[in-house]
N, C-alpha and C positions, 0 to 999 in steps of 0.2 A: 566776535572776533572777525575782522575782515580778511580775507585770503588774497595775496598777491603772488600769481606765478611768476617765476624768474623770467620767463619769455616776456612778460609785459613790462618787469621792472627795468630791463636794461636796453628797451627800446628808445629811438631817438627820432622824432620828438615822443614824449611821454602821452600815453593814452589819458584821455580826461579823467576816467575813473581813479587815475593814479595821483594825477597832478592837482586835482582839485580838492584834495583833502589833506589833513595834517598827517593822518596815519598813512596816506599813500606816500606822501613826501619824505615822511621818516622811512618807509620801507625801501623807497627808490633810492634814497641818499645812502642808506646802508648797504644795499646790493652793490651798488656802482663804486663805492670806496673799498669794500672787500675784494671786488674783482681786480681792481687797480692794485691793491696792496698784495694780493695772492701772485698776481703777475710779476711783482717785483721780487718777492720772496716766499715762494711756494712752500718751503719747508715747515715753518711755523703753523701751517695750517693742516697738517697731515702727520704730525708726530708729538709725543707728549714727554714731558720730562720726569713726572713723579713716577710713573710705571715702566720699569725698562722693558717688561714683557709687552705691554701694548705699543711702546714705541716702535718696534718693528713689524708686529704681526697685524696691527690695526691699521697700518700706513695705506695699504692698498684700498681697504674700505673707505676710509675717510677721504682718500684722494678723490675716487670715484664720485662720492657724495658731494664733494665741494666742485667738481667739474660739472656734475648736473645743476648744482644750485646757481652757479655763477656762468654757465653756458661757456665754459672754457674747455681745453683738452691739453691740460699740462700732464705729461706721462709721469708715472711714478719712477723716480731715480733708482738706481741700484744703492744698496746701503750695506756697508761693511762696519766691522765693530773691531777696535784695536784689541789685541790680546797679548800677554805676557808669555811668550813661548820661544824661549832661548833655544839656540843650536845645540846639538849633542844628544838630541834624542829623537825619535820617530813619533810623528803625531797623527791620530786619525780624525778624519772629519765625517761626520755623519748627519744627513739632513734630507728635507723632501721640500720640493717646491711645485707649484702648479702653473702651467701655462695655458693660454686661450690663443686659437687660431685668429690671426687678424683677417677675417671674412665675415660678412654680414649672417645673421641667423638664417636657417640652422647650420650653416657651415662652420660657425664658430665654436668648433669642439675644443674640449678641454682634456689635458692629460697631465699625470703627475709624474714627476721624475725623482727617483730615489738616489742619493749619493752616498757613497761609502767608499773613501780613498785615503791612502797613506801619504804623508809628506815628511821628507827629512830635511833638516836644516832650521834655521829660524823662521817663524812665522809672525809678521807685524799684524795682520789683521784677518779676518774671517767674516764670510757673509755673501750678499748677493754683490757680484762684481761682474764687469764686462771686459772684454778683450777682442781686439780686431785682428784677424787672422788674414794673410796676404798668401793667395795660391801662387802655384808655378805660373800659370797663366796671366798673371797681374791682377785677377779678380779679387776683391776683398769683401769681408763679411764680418759683422760684429756679433758676437755670441754673448749672451747673458744667462747666469747660472750662479749656483753655489760654487764657492772657490776660496782661494786664500792670496794674500799678498805677502810674498817671501823676500827676505833679505838676502841678496845674492852677493858674494865677494867680489869686491872691485867694480859692481856694476849697480845701476839704479834697480829698485824693488821690481819683481817680476811677478805678474798677475798669472794664476794658474786656475782655470775652471775645469770643474769635474762634469764632463758632458756639455750641459748648456744647450740652448737654443738660439737660433738666428732670429735677432729682433725684427728683421724685415718681414717675417712670416708670422712670429709668434710673440705674445705678450706676456710677460711675468706677472701674474695678478695676485699670488699669495705665497708667503714662506710658511710652511706648515710646522718645520721641526729644524733646530740646528745644534750640533753638540761638537766640541772639539776636547779631546782627551789625549793622554799619553799612552802608547802602546804598552810600556813596561808598568803603568799603574792606571789603568782604565778607570778605576772608581774615583780617582782624585780630579775634580774638575780644574780646567785651566783658568787661572784669574783674568778676567774679562768684564767688558761691559755688554756684550751682546745679550738680547733676551732669552729668556729661559721658559716663559710661560705667556699666555695670551690673557690671563685675568688679571683685572686690576688687583693692587695689592691692599692691604688694609690701612696703610699710611698714606694712601693717595691723598693729596691736596690739590685744590684748584690753582695749581701753579701753570706757568706757560701761557697765562691769559694773554690776549690781545686788545690793545686800547687803539681807537682810532677817532680822529675828529670828522665829523660831518657837518653840512650845511644845509639848512632848511630855507629854500627860498621864500616859501609862504609864512613861515614863522610859526609861533605858537601863541594863542590867545594871551594877552597879557606881557608878552615880551617884545622887544624890538626886532625889526625885519632888517636883513635875514638873520635867523637864530642860529648861532653855532652850538653845537651838542657834541659832548664826547660819551662814545659807547665804548662798552666793554664786552669782550667775547671770551667767557672762561672755557679754557682747554677746547679751542675750536676743532681738534682732531675728533672729539667725540661725536660729531655730526654723523659720522659713519654708522654710530651704533643707536643714537637717540636724538629727538629735537635738542637743540641748544638754545638756551635763552639769551637774549641781548640785554645786558644789565648796564647800569649807569653808576660810575665812581661813586664813592661817597664823599668825594671832594665837592661834588655838585651841592649846593645848598639844598637842604630838605624841601622847602616850598617849591623849587624848581622841579625837583625830582619827582615829587609827587604828582605833577600834572603830565608826566611822561606816560604813555601807554605801555603796556606789556607788549613785548616781541618776542617771536620764536623763529630761529632758523630751522628749516626742516629741508630734505635733499630736492624738494621740488619748488621751493619757495619761501615766502615769509609772511607769517600771521601777526595781526596787530590788532589789540583791543582784548575785550572780555567776551565778545561773542555777540551775535544777535540773529534775527530770524532769517533763515536760509543761508547762514553763513557756515562754511566747514569750519569747525572748531574741533579741539583736541580735548576729550572729557575724560577723566579718571573718576571712577565712582567713590564716592566718599570724601574726595578731595576738596580743599577749600581754596578759594582764589585769594591769594595773598601777594603784597608788593615784595618782590625780591629786589633789594637794594643792596645787598651785602654779600660779597662772594664767598663768604664762609658759611652760607646756609647750603652746604652741599647734601644734607640730609633730605632736601626737599623731594616729597615723593615723585613729582612729574619729572624731575631731573634724571632719577635713577630708572624709571620705568615709562618708555614711550608709550602713550596712551594711544588707542586706535583713532583714526579720522572717521567722524559721524556728521550728519547734517542735521540742523535744527529745523524742524517741521511741525506743523500745527498736528498733523496726523501722521502715523507711522507709514512709511512709503510701502508699496508693494512689493513683495519678494522679487527680486531680479537676478537671483545667483543662478544663471543658466547660460549655456553658450549655443551659438547657432552653429548649423552644420559645418561652416567654413572655418570656424573656430576650432571644433572638435577635430577635423582633419589636420589643421596645423598642428594640434597637440599630439595626435596620434603619430604623424610624420616625425615630428622631432624625437619622440620617444624611441622609435623603430629605427630612426637612423643613428641614434647613439648606441644602439646594440647590435644591428645587423646591417649587412650591405643593403642598398636600396631595391625594392622590387618594382618600382613604378617605371614608366616609359622614361629611359634616359638615353641621350645622346653622347657620343664619344668626342671629347676634345682633346688636343694634344699640345704640349709645351715643350720648346725646343730650347736647348742650351748649348752655348758655343764650345767649340772645341778646347780642351785644356788637358794638361798632363794629370790632373787630378781634381776632383770636386765631390762636394758633398751637399746633397740636395734634400729639402724637406719636402716630402711628397703631399699633393693635394689629396683631400678626402676621396675614397672610393677610387683609388688608382688601380688600373687593371694590369700595365705592363710598362717596362722601361726598355726602350731600343737603344743598345749601346753600339755604336759604329767607330771602328779605328779609323781616324783621318791620316795621321803620320805614323806608320809603323816604327817601333824601337828599331834604331839601327842594327843592333845586335841580336834580333830577335832569332829565336830557334822554331824550327818548324818541323811538321812529320807529315807524310805524304799519306792522304787518306784513302787512297786507292780509287778504283773506277767508279764506285758508286758511294763514295763519301768526300766530305769536305776536307780540305787541307787543315791541319791543326797548328796553331801557332800558341806561342808562350809570350802573350802580350802583357799581361799584368793580372790583377784581381778586382773582384768587386764584393761588396758586402750590403747588408741591409738589416734593420731592426725595428722593434716596436716602439722603443722609447730613445735608444741611441742609433747612430748610424753603422755602428760595427757588431757585427756577430761572428759568423762563419766566414772566412775569406775563400773566396770561389774563384777559380782561375778564369781569366778571358781567354778562351782557347780558339775563338773565331773573330774574323775581322768585323762580322756583323753578327749581333746577338740580340734575340728578343726574350726578356727575362720577365716572366710572370710574377707578380707581386700578391702575396698571400694578404686576406684581410687583416687589418690592423697594424700594418706596417707603415711608418710615417717618415723614415729616414732612409736614404740609399747614398753609398759612396763608393768610388772607384779610384783606381791609381793605375797608370800605365808606366811601363818601365821607361828608365832615363832616355829622354830623345823622342818619345813618342806622344801622341795626342789622340783623344777620342771624343765625340760629340754624343749626346744624350738627347732622346725624344720620350717624354712621359705621356702615357694615355691614361686619362681618368674620366669617369662618368660625371655628367652633369644633367640634372633634372629637365626634360623637354618642357 
């Protein structure tokens, strides 16, 4: 089986090892057509129709796998699900989502946010939603998280998020749980179509298949040049969990279909053929190689269990499962940084934010302090003389911070210039100055030397 990494399949001009063979042309044409189709309509490549559970929760995994295979960067879109929740009662939404920091490793930390919120009035849909907020100073930010779309009297539907994270700094990578119930009858589920489990259901069938025409410039022996070929990708979103076979529709004559080699899509590239010396192949012990030409053959062992990647060699290769000192150092640093503040030599960097009436800030990892300075005092600010040895106290507003949300305890802004130490684990900071006043913020955080 010949292995073609996606980095070679999408090059222009094509490398000789790809373009001078029928398997290479087949893999290249398949990869380019899939990339084109997914750019036009990414949704069919990252959702399933048969299992509502996998439709929502496998979305992030499948999307990441297709981005890797096709060298694209199509973000996972927010997904909400229609519900039958009329007005007149109070509803309770519970759920959990996981975010990842948009920074290179090892700074791309992850955290899980829990949601538990009550909603009154009619609810049209529930799930992962986005909402853009405009602050008093004119700045805007888009937040993404679990929430609902509600029907509002005499107004367009409104989006409400429970917490959420700023998409400029955080990426939502998985929805872990989601439920909507009535407060007066919490054991009765709300009729809906949103997922309740991540496991495939017994009645799953290979629906939502994608069929594409491709063209082989060099053709196939015994056929005219160039050769048009129809390929079929059964349930493409499964690429996030296992290799996906490339099939050929039964409408193709058997004689033509039999000369087509087997193909498998993996998150790193495409494999073509039945294997050969020194070629990476996927082998399952006890499995027999068969021609899969019917999409109803869903019990095929290789489809349900992704086999390991091995290399065919005349003699077993020597053991190489070891790490050098630098690799061990990186692993230890990543593990320690995920649990404790760094102890290595670090420098202090600062990030400044312009003056505004209020602001919510996502703090960088290892934040040490936040300096808050009043730029324009509130017009009606009250003050108290601090005496000969103390500073004058003002009633400027309040600030707060937390580990998962930006709110915890409201702390008064009693001075025109304040230095606020930030405890470990805090990721969000917010402040509000009383009407008419503004304040600027400087964040100090550690960065490895």
